N, C-alpha and C positions, 0 to 999 in steps of 0.2 A: 898507892895503886898505880899500875901502868895501864896504858890504853893503846889500842891498835885500831886502824881504820878497817872497817868491815867491807871488804871488796871495793866496789865502786859506789857504795852508798856514802851518805854524808855523816855516818855514825862512827864516832871514835868510842869503841866499846871497851869496858874493863876486861883485862885478860882473864879475870875470874868472874864467872857469871852465876847468877842465882837460879838454880833449878828448883822450880816450885812444886814438883811432883810430891815431895813428902808432905806438903800442906794438905794434900788430898788423902792422907793416911795410907799411902802406898806401902811404906815400910813398917811404920808403927803408928799408933794413935797419937795424933798431935794436938796439943792444947792450943786452941785458936789464939788466945791472947799471947802465948809464947811465940806462935808463928808470926804474929804481927810484929812482936818485938824483934824477931829475927830479921824480918824484912827491913824494918827501920834501922837496925844496927848495920845491916849490909849497905844501905844507902849512906849512912854516916861514915862508913869505912871506905867509901869510894866505888862500890859495886854499882854499876849503872845499867846492866843488862839483865832482864828477868825473863825467863822462859817458862811457859806453862802450856796446858792443853785441856780441852774438854774431857779427854779420856782419863786424866789423872783424878782418881777418886770420884768418877762419874760427876764431873763439874765442880766438886768440892774445892779443888785446888784453885780454880779460877775464881770462885766465889770468895774464898778467903783472901786471895791475893788482891782482888778488887777492893775489899774492905781495907786492907793494909795500905793501899796506894791512894786512898781518897784524897789525901792532902799532899801526896808526893808524886803524882803522875808526871808533872812537868820536869821532874828531876831525873827521870830514867827513860830507858828504851824498853819497850814492852813487846814481847813476842808471844804469839799463841799459834794454835794449829787447827786443822779441820780434817774431816774424813774418818777419823778413828774415834769410836765412842765406847761406852761401857758394854760389858757382857759380850765382848768379841764382835761387836757390830761395826762394820765398815760401810761407808757410803761415799764413793768418789764422784757422784753425779754433780753436774753443773749447778742445779737448783739447790741441792743440799749444802754445797759449799757456801752459797750466798746466804742461805738462811742460818747456817752455822756461825758465820762471822757476826751476824746481828745478835745472835744469842750470846756469843762470847763477849761482845761489847757491852751488853747489858750486865752480865755477871761481873765484868771487870770495871764497870762504872766509868767508861770512857767512850769517846766517839770515834776513836781510831786506835789501831795498834801500829807499832813501828815495823813489825814483821809478821806476816801471815804465811804459815808453812803447811803444805800438804803432808800429813802425818803418816809415816811408815808406808811409803809408796809400794813396797814389795807385796803388800796385801791386796793391791788393786789390780784389775785388768790393765795391762800396759796401754792399750788403746784408749781406755776410758780415762786413765791418768793423763795421757798426752792430749786428748781431745776434749775432755770435760773439766777435770779437776784443775789442771794448770791454767787453761783459759779462764776459769771461774775466779781463781785467786788474782789473776791479772785484771779481771773486771772489777774485783773489790779494790784493787789498787787504783784503777781508773776512777772509781767512785769516791776515793778519798778515805775509805774505811781501813786501808792498810797502806803504809808508805812504801813498803818493799815486800817482796814475796820470795818464797823458796820452797824447799821440800826436805824431808828427813827420811831416814831409814837405817836398817841394819846391814844388809848385804852391800858392802862398800863398792864392789865392782859394778853392781847394778846401778847404784847412785851415779857412778861415773858414766855409765852407758846412757842414762836418761839425761844427765847434764850436758851431754854432747848434742842432744836433740832439741833442747829448749833454751830459752833465754830467761834466766831467773837471777835474782840478786844474791841468793845464799843457798848453800847446801849444808845440812846438819847431819853429820855422821856420828854414830855412837858405838862405843866399844872397840873401835879399830885404831885408837892411838892410846895405848896404856903400856904398862910394864909387861903385859902379856901379849900384846898384839900391836904391830905397826903397819898393817896392811894398807892403811890410808895413804901411805907414801908411794905405793906402786903406781896408781893411776890418778886418784882424786886430787892429791896435792899438786902435781904438775898441771893437771887440767884446770884447777882453780887459778893458777898463775897465768895460764894461757888465755883463759876466757875472762878472767877478772871477777868471778863471783867470790863472795866472802865465804870462808870455811869455818864452821863451828864444830867443836868436838864435845861430846857429852859422855857421861859415865866413865870418867878417868879412874874411878875406884872399882870399876867393873862390878857394880851392884854389890859392893861391900867385900868382895874377895880380896881386894887390895886395901883392906883396912883391918882394924882390930875388932870390928863389930861382927856379930853372927851373920852368916850368909843366909838370906831368905830361902825358904823351902822351894819357892817358885823359880829360883835362879837356874838357868838352863845350861850353864857351862858343863862340858864333859867332866866327869868325876875327877880325873887326874889333875885337871886345872883347879878345881875346888880344893883338892887335897894339898895344894901348894900353900894355902893360906897360913897354916901354923908354921911352916918352914920359913916363909918369908917374914913373918912376924918375929920369929926368933933371930933370923939373920939381921934384921934391922935393929933389934934390941942389942945385939952384940956390938953394933956401931953407936949405940946410945941414942937412937932416933926411932920415930914411929913409922910404920909402913905407910899409913895414909899420907903423912907429910911427904915422904919420898915419892909416892905415886902421883900426888898432885903437882909437886914441883916438876917432876919429869914431864908431865903433860903440858903444863903452862909454858915450858921452855921451847916448845915447838915453834920455829920461827915464822911459819906460814899460817898456822891456825890462829884466827883472830881472837877467839875467846874459848875458854874451857868451862863447860856448864857442870856445876856440882850441885847435887840435891842437898837442900838445907831446910830446916824447920825450927831450929833452936838457936838462941843467941850464942851459946857456947860453941856451936858448930861454925857459925859465921866467924867468930873470933879466931878459932883454931885455923880455919881455912885461909883467912886473910893473913895470918901470921906466917903462912908458908911463903909469902912473897919476900920475906927476909931470910928464908931458910936456905942453907947451902947443903947439898948432898955431900956427905963425907967422901973423900978420895977412896976409890977402890970399891965402894959399895955397889955402884951400878954394874960394874963388871961382874961382881959376885952374884947379883940378882939375875943378870942376863944368862950367866952360866947355869943357874938353878932352873930358870924358866925355859931354857933352850929345848928340852925334849918335848914341850907342849906349846912352843911358840906359835902363835896364830891359829890355835885350835879354837875355832869359833863355830857355834851352831848356826843354823839357818832358820829363818822365819819367812812366812808369806807363801806365795804361790811357787811351786817347784820351778816353773819356767823362768822365774825372776831371780833365781839363786845362781849366780854366775861364779864358777870356781876358778876360771882362768882369765887372764887379761884378754880384753877384746881388741883384736888387731884391726 
């Protein structure tokens, strides 16, 4: 396993992080005992950063991860989120953030998290995010319930805009550094280097499009992007490798992103993902993939409030 410093924190995080959303049955039904084995195997293989949220499975992922970490808490860095909950409910108010972290700590069976993140800020009113949610996570930090704080979201240019206005420890972007999309490099990467916050990338397999698994019905990519999956699978097979291995290796190799978060819930998934650390992408394959993807490169949907979806760089 390789490790990188997460911004200005004191955390040297594994370049491969455990995304716990599948523990909440987000993709498929997960056997709890198998999920616990997956967590323990990940720790044994050197993964030390675990990311979860109350939203995943309506608190189920947090509950299961808490059970798995009962005897392992001191071995890892633990991140959770606030403000996004089940059934499309969002609450970015100051008081709800402070009650949310207490609820998460109870489910996770710990008295602190290493990182508390405002979840999917594009769904919140900008002024409330800036004047309530961010101050509230900073208050949780002051109270010792979170060692560091940050925020997450999908519209990567909006993340950069908010990051210019606040002082946080981390920013989590998802879906914007993959074989399909590299928009994270335009603003957020240089801004992270300028300001010193740690950068996390999630969904390197783009919710299964960049894997051999069936794409979930709820996946929102434009249909031409989804239609690439079988072509990409065949192309990688022509080179004797799997699409998911190539996609994950590509994401991990970004020199500025501290860690890449991958959803896992089974021991075999952990073993396969960790093995990618020794995997070398065959010569010529990336060029072939980029040529195939070029017509739909950076075709990303938008979520959240329309006013928070920024299509052009902010000057």
